[in-house]
KEMI-803050 format. One record per atom (N, C-alpha, C): residue number from 1; residue in one letter; atom name; x, y, z. Coordinates in steps of 0.001 Angstrom, whole numbers, m for minus. Example, Ala and Ser with C-alpha at 12.3 -4.5 7.8 and 13.67 -1.06 7.14 Angstrom:
SITE num residuo atomo    east   north      up
SITE   1       a     N   13190   m5690    7800
SITE   1       a    CA   12300   m4500    7800
SITE   1       a     C   13200   m3300    7800
SITE   2       s     N   12850   m2250    7080
SITE   2       s    CA   13670   m1060    7140
SITE   2       s     C   12900      30    7870
//
This chain:
SITE num residuo atomo    east   north      up
SITE   1       m     N  275447  174271  191777
SITE   1       m    CA  274113  174161  191238
SITE   1       m     C  273293  173195  192101
SITE   2       s     N  272126  173622  192477
SITE   2       s    CA  271253  172797  193293
SITE   2       s     C  270273  172035  192397
SITE   3       v     N  270131  170756  192663
SITE   3       v    CA  269233  169904  191883
SITE   3       v     C  268139  169390  192814
SITE   4       n     N  266886  169554  192410
SITE   4       n    CA  265746  169078  193191
SITE   4       n     C  265406  167656  192765
SITE   5       v     N  265486  166734  193719
SITE   5       v    CA  265317  165303  193454
SITE   5       v     C  264081  164793  194185
SITE   6       l     N  263328  163939  193505
SITE   6       l    CA  262197  163250  194121
SITE   6       l     C  262440  161749  194012
SITE   7       i     N  262372  161065  195158
SITE   7       i    CA  262485  159609  195201
SITE   7       i     C  261115  159072  195584
SITE   8       c     N  260537  158235  194726
SITE   8       c    CA  259203  157692  194963
SITE   8       c     C  259261  156169  195008
SITE   9       d     N  259005  155632  196197
SITE   9       d    CA  258977  154185  196399
SITE   9       d     C  258175  153924  197657
SITE  10       d     N  257343  152908  197651
SITE  10       d    CA  256546  152610  198844
SITE  10       d     C  257372  151953  199953
SITE  11       s     N  258566  151504  199645
SITE  11       s    CA  259443  150874  200628
SITE  11       s     C  260409  151903  201208
SITE  12       n     N  260348  152089  202526
SITE  12       n    CA  261266  152996  203201
SITE  12       n     C  262710  152553  202984
SITE  13       l     N  262947  151262  203051
SITE  13       l    CA  264287  150719  202834
SITE  13       l     C  264792  151068  201429
SITE  14       a     N  263947  150911  200432
SITE  14       a    CA  264346  151217  199053
SITE  14       a     C  264614  152709  198875
SITE  15       r     N  263774  153556  199476
SITE  15       r    CA  264007  155005  199387
SITE  15       r     C  265373  155363  199980
SITE  16       k     N  265671  154797  201148
SITE  16       k    CA  266960  155067  201793
SITE  16       k     C  268121  154555  200958
SITE  17       q     N  267942  153415  200326
SITE  17       q    CA  269002  152839  199505
SITE  17       q     C  269304  153736  198297
SITE  18       v     N  268256  154254  197658
SITE  18       v    CA  268463  155177  196536
SITE  18       v     C  269144  156443  197042
SITE  19       l     N  268661  156968  198141
SITE  19       l    CA  269233  158183  198713
SITE  19       l     C  270728  158017  198998
SITE  20       r     N  271114  156891  199587
SITE  20       r    CA  272533  156632  199878
SITE  20       r     C  273360  156463  198605
SITE  21       s     N  272719  156078  197512
SITE  21       s    CA  273430  155827  196262
SITE  21       s     C  273659  157088  195430
SITE  22       l     N  272973  158156  195783
SITE  22       l    CA  273076  159379  194985
SITE  22       l     C  274430  160053  195159
SITE  23       p     N  274954  160604  194068
SITE  23       p    CA  276194  161375  194187
SITE  23       p     C  275918  162669  194954
SITE  24       e     N  276965  163280  195449
SITE  24       e    CA  276849  164456  196310
SITE  24       e     C  276047  165592  195665
SITE  25       n     N  276230  165822  194362
SITE  25       n    CA  275532  166945  193728
SITE  25       n     C  274023  166729  193628
SITE  26       l     N  273546  165516  193893
SITE  26       l    CA  272113  165250  193844
SITE  26       l     C  271522  164948  195217
SITE  27       s     N  272291  165108  196262
SITE  27       s    CA  271815  164662  197568
SITE  27       s     C  271465  165803  198524
SITE  28       n     N  271316  167025  198017
SITE  28       n    CA  271033  168163  198896
SITE  28       n     C  269548  168467  199033
SITE  29       n     N  268812  168514  197941
SITE  29       n    CA  267392  168865  197962
SITE  29       n     C  266563  167651  197568
SITE  30       i     N  266200  166862  198567
SITE  30       i    CA  265514  165599  198323
SITE  30       i     C  264090  165661  198858
SITE  31       q     N  263148  165220  198045
SITE  31       q    CA  261770  164999  198469
SITE  31       q     C  261533  163497  198402
SITE  32       l     N  260703  162989  199294
SITE  32       l    CA  260379  161567  199307
SITE  32       l     C  258871  161398  199171
SITE  33       a     N  258462  160398  198381
SITE  33       a    CA  257049  160061  198222
SITE  33       a     C  256893  158557  198394
SITE  34       t     N  255779  158148  199011
SITE  34       t    CA  255557  156726  199272
SITE  34       t     C  254623  156075  198268
SITE  35       n     N  254060  156869  197354
SITE  35       n    CA  253212  156313  196296
SITE  35       n     C  253114  157326  195160
SITE  36       g     N  252534  156897  194063
SITE  36       g    CA  252456  157750  192891
SITE  36       g     C  251616  158995  193083
SITE  37       a     N  250558  158905  193884
SITE  37       a    CA  249710  160073  194130
SITE  37       a     C  250508  161164  194841
SITE  38       e     N  251295  160780  195856
SITE  38       e    CA  252144  161747  196555
SITE  38       e     C  253165  162352  195594
SITE  39       a     N  253761  161516  194761
SITE  39       a    CA  254758  162002  193810
SITE  39       a     C  254154  163025  192859
SITE  40       l     N  252980  162729  192323
SITE  40       l    CA  252346  163662  191390
SITE  40       l     C  252003  164977  192073
SITE  41       e     N  251567  164916  193315
SITE  41       e    CA  251260  166146  194056
SITE  41       e     C  252511  167007  194188
SITE  42       i     N  253624  166388  194560
SITE  42       i    CA  254894  167115  194685
SITE  42       i     C  255313  167679  193329
SITE  43       l     N  255234  166868  192283
SITE  43       l    CA  255668  167304  190955
SITE  43       l     C  254828  168461  190423
SITE  44       r     N  253567  168508  190776
SITE  44       r    CA  252686  169593  190332
SITE  44       r     C  252921  170886  191113
SITE  45       e     N  253428  170771  192337
SITE  45       e    CA  253531  171939  193215
SITE  45       e     C  254940  172484  193383
SITE  46       q     N  255950  171656  193147
SITE  46       q    CA  257318  172083  193423
SITE  46       q     C  258215  171797  192228
SITE  47       p     N  259166  172684  191977
SITE  47       p    CA  260109  172402  190897
SITE  47       p     C  260921  171153  191219
SITE  48       t     N  260980  170251  190264
SITE  48       t    CA  261707  168999  190440
SITE  48       t     C  262547  168767  189192
SITE  49       d     N  263804  168408  189396
SITE  49       d    CA  264731  168231  188281
SITE  49       d     C  264909  166789  187852
SITE  50       v     N  264683  165847  188769
SITE  50       v    CA  264848  164431  188441
SITE  50       v     C  263985  163597  189384
SITE  51       l     N  263426  162515  188827
SITE  51       l    CA  262565  161609  189587
SITE  51       l     C  263117  160195  189508
SITE  52       f     N  263272  159571  190671
SITE  52       f    CA  263607  158154  190763
SITE  52       f     C  262330  157448  191177
SITE  53       l     N  261844  156522  190353
SITE  53       l    CA  260482  156016  190472
SITE  53       l     C  260419  154494  190515
SITE  54       d     N  259757  153982  191540
SITE  54       d    CA  259443  152556  191625
SITE  54       d     C  258206  152303  190764
SITE  55       l     N  257956  151059  190408
SITE  55       l    CA  256769  150729  189617
SITE  55       l     C  255622  150194  190450
SITE  56       t     N  255911  149272  191358
SITE  56       t    CA  254859  148594  192102
SITE  56       t     C  254609  149324  193416
SITE  57       m     N  253534  150136  193425
SITE  57       m    CA  253184  150937  194601
SITE  57       m     C  251669  151024  194712
SITE  58       p     N  251187  151340  195911
SITE  58       p    CA  249740  151516  196088
SITE  58       p     C  249257  152857  195520
SITE  59       i     N  247970  152994  195401
SITE  59       i    CA  247232  154184  194966
SITE  59       i     C  247474  154463  193488
SITE  60       i     N  248648  154964  193127
SITE  60       i    CA  249025  155119  191715
SITE  60       i     C  250404  154492  191559
SITE  61       d     N  250510  153536  190636
SITE  61       d    CA  251805  152867  190436
SITE  61       d     C  252708  153707  189529
SITE  62       g     N  253908  153222  189316
SITE  62       g    CA  254877  153952  188512
SITE  62       g     C  254435  154178  187082
SITE  63       v     N  253768  153200  186482
SITE  63       v    CA  253260  153366  185113
SITE  63       v     C  252221  154486  185096
SITE  64       g     N  251365  154525  186120
SITE  64       g    CA  250375  155590  186219
SITE  64       g     C  251013  156958  186348
SITE  65       v     N  252104  157047  187094
SITE  65       v    CA  252831  158316  187227
SITE  65       v     C  253399  158732  185877
SITE  66       l     N  254048  157810  185194
SITE  66       l    CA  254612  158131  183877
SITE  66       l     C  253529  158581  182899
SITE  67       q     N  252385  157914  182917
SITE  67       q    CA  251278  158291  182030
SITE  67       q     C  250764  159686  182383
SITE  68       a     N  250624  159982  183675
SITE  68       a    CA  250166  161309  184106
SITE  68       a     C  251160  162391  183696
SITE  69       l     N  252447  162129  183846
SITE  69       l    CA  253464  163099  183437
SITE  69       l     C  253353  163386  181947
SITE  70       k     N  253185  162343  181177
SITE  70       k    CA  253046  162494  179722
SITE  70       k     C  251777  163277  179390
SITE  71       d     N  250661  162912  180015
SITE  71       d    CA  249382  163576  179750
SITE  71       d     C  249396  165043  180138
SITE  72       e     N  250111  165365  181222
SITE  72       e    CA  250133  166740  181734
SITE  72       e     C  251290  167571  181178
SITE  73       g     N  252124  166960  180346
SITE  73       g    CA  253236  167686  179746
SITE  73       g     C  254328  168054  180739
SITE  74       i     N  254455  167278  181803
SITE  74       i    CA  255527  167507  182775
SITE  74       i     C  256755  166751  182286
SITE  75       d     N  257770  167511  181911
SITE  75       d    CA  258959  166920  181310
SITE  75       d     C  260136  167009  182268
SITE  76       l     N  260575  165865  182743
SITE  76       l    CA  261756  165798  183583
SITE  76       l     C  262345  164405  183426
SITE  77       p     N  263646  164257  183715
SITE  77       p    CA  264252  162927  183632
SITE  77       p     C  263681  162008  184707
SITE  78       v     N  263192  160853  184271
SITE  78       v    CA  262655  159851  185188
SITE  78       v     C  263495  158587  185043
SITE  79       f     N  264006  158119  186173
SITE  79       f    CA  264767  156878  186220
SITE  79       f     C  263933  155873  186995
SITE  80       v     N  263460  154852  186313
SITE  80       v    CA  262677  153810  186960
SITE  80       v     C  263633  152853  187648
SITE  81       i     N  263343  152566  188918
SITE  81       i    CA  264138  151597  189682
SITE  81       i     C  263163  150545  190181
SITE  82       s     N  263264  149339  189617
SITE  82       s    CA  262254  148325  189917
SITE  82       s     C  262844  146921  189883
SITE  83       a     N  262183  146033  190615
SITE  83       a    CA  262530  144615  190563
SITE  83       a     C  261787  143924  189420
SITE  84       d     N  260779  144592  188853
SITE  84       d    CA  260007  144041  187731
SITE  84       d     C  260788  144304  186451
SITE  85       i     N  261652  143353  186093
SITE  85       i    CA  262588  143579  184990
SITE  85       i     C  262152  142890  183696
SITE  86       q     N  260883  142551  183588
SITE  86       q    CA  260392  141913  182374
SITE  86       q     C  260582  142861  181185
SITE  87       p     N  261032  142338  180044
SITE  87       p    CA  261242  143188  178873
SITE  87       p     C  259992  143976  178469
SITE  88       e     N  258819  143374  178623
SITE  88       e    CA  257584  144083  178257
SITE  88       e     C  257409  145327  179112
SITE  89       m     N  257692  145207  180408
SITE  89       m    CA  257558  146363  181307
SITE  89       m     C  258618  147409  181000
SITE  90       q     N  259826  146966  180729
SITE  90       q    CA  260882  147911  180383
SITE  90       q     C  260494  148704  179139
SITE  91       n     N  259996  148012  178120
SITE  91       n    CA  259575  148688  176893
SITE  91       n     C  258433  149656  177163
SITE  92       r     N  257507  149241  178013
SITE  92       r    CA  256346  150083  178319
SITE  92       r     C  256773  151399  178986
SITE  93       v     N  257618  151314  180017
SITE  93       v    CA  258003  152535  180720
SITE  93       v     C  258916  153424  179861
SITE  94       m     N  259754  152813  179058
SITE  94       m    CA  260592  153617  178171
SITE  94       m     C  259718  154321  177130
SITE  95       g     N  258684  153649  176680
SITE  95       g    CA  257737  154261  175745
SITE  95       g     C  256962  155414  176358
SITE  96       l     N  256836  155410  177675
SITE  96       l    CA  256146  156498  178381
SITE  96       l     C  257104  157623  178783
SITE  97       g     N  258366  157504  178403
SITE  97       g    CA  259287  158614  178613
SITE  97       g     C  260364  158445  179667
SITE  98       a     N  260433  157279  180313
SITE  98       a    CA  261511  157074  181288
SITE  98       a     C  262858  157150  180569
SITE  99       r     N  263847  157706  181234
SITE  99       r    CA  265180  157814  180636
SITE  99       r     C  265981  156534  180772
SITE 100       a     N  265701  155791  181856
SITE 100       a    CA  266444  154551  182092
SITE 100       a     C  265621  153642  182981
SITE 101       f     N  265911  152359  182872
SITE 101       f    CA  265270  151337  183695
SITE 101       f     C  266383  150641  184464
SITE 102       l     N  266423  150837  185774
SITE 102       l    CA  267484  150291  186595
SITE 102       l     C  266932  149194  187497
SITE 103       r     N  267691  148140  187634
SITE 103       r    CA  267271  147001  188465
SITE 103       r     C  267440  147337  189945
SITE 104       k     N  266438  146939  190713
SITE 104       k    CA  266454  147112  192170
SITE 104       k     C  267110  145901  192810
SITE 105       p     N  267985  146047  193793
SITE 105       p    CA  268453  147311  194348
SITE 105       p     C  269452  147974  193403
SITE 106       v     N  269365  149285  193325
SITE 106       v    CA  270199  150020  192387
SITE 106       v     C  271665  149914  192802
SITE 107       q     N  272519  149767  191804
SITE 107       q    CA  273963  149722  192034
SITE 107       q     C  274533  151100  191745
SITE 108       v     N  275385  151579  192622
SITE 108       v    CA  275918  152935  192522
SITE 108       v     C  276568  153184  191167
SITE 109       d     N  277395  152257  190686
SITE 109       d    CA  278085  152477  189413
SITE 109       d     C  277104  152541  188246
SITE 110       v     N  276078  151719  188259
SITE 110       v    CA  275069  151741  187185
SITE 110       v     C  274276  153045  187253
SITE 111       l     N  273926  153472  188452
SITE 111       l    CA  273203  154729  188624
SITE 111       l     C  274042  155897  188116
SITE 112       n     N  275298  155957  188528
SITE 112       n    CA  276174  157049  188095
SITE 112       n     C  276376  157049  186590
SITE 113       e     N  276522  155885  186007
SITE 113       e    CA  276672  155778  184556
SITE 113       e     C  275454  156377  183840
SITE 114       n     N  274260  156069  184334
SITE 114       n    CA  273046  156583  183721
SITE 114       n     C  272883  158091  183963
SITE 115       l     N  273255  158556  185134
SITE 115       l    CA  273193  159991  185418
SITE 115       l     C  274138  160765  184509
SITE 116       k     N  275337  160229  184296
SITE 116       k    CA  276297  160875  183376
SITE 116       k     C  275743  160892  181961
SITE 117       k     N  275192  159772  181543
SITE 117       k    CA  274643  159634  180188
SITE 117       k     C  273571  160688  179914
SITE 118       h     N  272837  161073  180963
SITE 118       h    CA  271739  162022  180792
SITE 118       h     C  272074  163410  181331
SITE 119       g     N  273368  163697  181513
SITE 119       g    CA  273820  165036  181852
SITE 119       g     C  273542  165494  183274
SITE 120       l     N  273318  164552  184190
SITE 120       l    CA  273032  164942  185567
SITE 120       l     C  274241  164796  186493
SITE 121       l     N  275365  164397  185944
SITE 121       l    CA  276609  164315  186718
SITE 121       l     C  277693  165075  185996
//
Protein backbone atom coordinates (compact mmCIF):
# COMPACT_ATOMS: atom_id res chain seq x y z
CA UNK A 1 0.00 0.00 0.00
CA UNK A 2 1.35 3.39 -0.98
CA UNK A 3 0.92 6.28 1.44
CA UNK A 4 1.20 9.91 0.29
CA UNK A 5 3.07 11.95 2.90
CA UNK A 6 3.55 15.71 3.16
CA UNK A 7 6.26 17.15 5.41
CA UNK A 8 5.88 20.89 6.04
CA UNK A 9 8.65 22.77 7.82
CA UNK A 10 10.57 25.91 6.90
CA UNK A 11 13.82 24.28 8.06
CA UNK A 12 15.50 22.04 5.50
CA UNK A 13 17.32 20.28 8.34
CA UNK A 14 14.04 19.57 10.15
CA UNK A 15 12.38 18.27 6.96
CA UNK A 16 15.29 15.88 6.40
CA UNK A 17 15.20 14.76 10.02
CA UNK A 18 11.49 13.88 9.78
CA UNK A 19 12.07 12.15 6.46
CA UNK A 20 14.87 10.00 7.95
CA UNK A 21 12.63 9.13 10.91
CA UNK A 22 9.77 7.76 8.83
CA UNK A 23 9.22 4.01 8.68
CA UNK A 24 9.69 2.34 5.30
CA UNK A 25 5.96 2.14 4.50
CA UNK A 26 5.71 5.95 4.72
CA UNK A 27 8.91 6.90 2.94
CA UNK A 28 8.04 6.24 -0.73
CA UNK A 29 5.72 9.08 -1.80
CA UNK A 30 6.94 12.22 -0.07
CA UNK A 31 6.08 15.84 -0.80
CA UNK A 32 7.94 18.67 0.93
CA UNK A 33 6.66 22.17 1.72
CA UNK A 34 8.61 25.07 3.23
CA UNK A 35 5.60 27.00 4.56
CA UNK A 36 1.90 26.65 5.20
CA UNK A 37 0.86 28.25 1.90
CA UNK A 38 2.84 25.63 -0.05
CA UNK A 39 1.38 22.86 2.10
CA UNK A 40 -2.19 24.02 1.51
CA UNK A 41 -1.59 24.23 -2.23
CA UNK A 42 -0.32 20.63 -2.27
CA UNK A 43 -3.17 19.42 -0.04
CA UNK A 44 -5.78 21.03 -2.30
CA UNK A 45 -4.28 19.59 -5.50
CA UNK A 46 -2.90 16.17 -4.62
CA UNK A 47 -4.16 13.24 -2.59
CA UNK A 48 -2.36 13.23 0.74
CA UNK A 49 -2.72 10.61 3.46
CA UNK A 50 -0.73 12.17 6.31
CA UNK A 51 0.78 15.56 7.13
CA UNK A 52 3.75 16.26 9.40
CA UNK A 53 3.48 19.95 10.28
CA UNK A 54 5.72 22.51 11.95
CA UNK A 55 4.07 25.46 13.71
CA UNK A 56 6.46 28.38 13.35
CA UNK A 57 6.80 29.15 9.63
CA UNK A 58 6.56 32.15 7.32
CA UNK A 59 3.53 33.11 5.19
CA UNK A 60 1.05 30.72 6.87
CA UNK A 61 2.03 29.06 10.14
CA UNK A 62 0.99 25.62 11.33
CA UNK A 63 -2.03 26.93 13.25
CA UNK A 64 -3.17 28.67 10.07
CA UNK A 65 -2.83 25.41 8.13
CA UNK A 66 -4.86 23.51 10.72
CA UNK A 67 -7.55 26.21 10.68
CA UNK A 68 -7.70 26.14 6.86
CA UNK A 69 -7.98 22.34 6.85
CA UNK A 70 -10.84 22.54 9.32
CA UNK A 71 -12.58 25.35 7.40
CA UNK A 72 -12.23 23.54 4.06
CA UNK A 73 -13.25 20.13 5.40
CA UNK A 74 -9.94 18.51 4.47
CA UNK A 75 -9.68 15.53 6.77
CA UNK A 76 -6.36 13.77 7.14
CA UNK A 77 -4.10 12.79 10.04
CA UNK A 78 -1.91 15.73 11.03
CA UNK A 79 1.07 15.25 13.32
CA UNK A 80 2.43 18.53 14.63
CA UNK A 81 6.19 18.50 15.18
CA UNK A 82 7.32 21.63 16.99
CA UNK A 83 9.71 23.06 19.53
CA UNK A 84 6.84 25.23 20.85
CA UNK A 85 5.71 22.81 23.54
CA UNK A 86 3.65 25.19 25.67
CA UNK A 87 0.49 23.47 26.96
CA UNK A 88 -1.67 26.28 25.55
CA UNK A 89 -0.30 25.67 22.05
CA UNK A 90 -0.67 21.92 22.38
CA UNK A 91 -4.31 22.35 23.41
CA UNK A 92 -4.91 24.80 20.57
CA UNK A 93 -3.59 22.53 17.81
CA UNK A 94 -5.30 19.46 19.21
CA UNK A 95 -8.53 21.45 19.27
CA UNK A 96 -8.01 22.21 15.58
CA UNK A 97 -7.77 18.51 14.76
CA UNK A 98 -4.12 17.50 15.05
CA UNK A 99 -3.76 13.82 15.94
CA UNK A 100 -0.59 14.28 17.97
CA UNK A 101 1.85 16.90 19.15
CA UNK A 102 5.45 15.71 18.94
CA UNK A 103 8.47 17.55 20.31
CA UNK A 104 11.14 18.66 17.86
CA UNK A 105 13.49 17.04 17.04
CA UNK A 106 11.19 14.08 16.62
CA UNK A 107 12.31 10.80 18.16
CA UNK A 108 11.83 7.72 16.00
CA UNK A 109 10.26 5.62 18.77
CA UNK A 110 7.79 8.37 19.73
CA UNK A 111 6.89 8.92 16.07
CA UNK A 112 6.36 5.19 15.48
CA UNK A 113 4.27 4.89 18.63
CA UNK A 114 1.98 7.68 17.43
CA UNK A 115 1.77 6.28 13.89
CA UNK A 116 0.74 2.88 15.31
CA UNK A 117 -1.80 4.53 17.60
CA UNK A 118 -3.44 6.16 14.57
CA UNK A 119 -3.33 3.12 12.28
CA UNK A 120 -0.54 4.29 9.98
CA UNK A 121 1.90 1.50 10.85
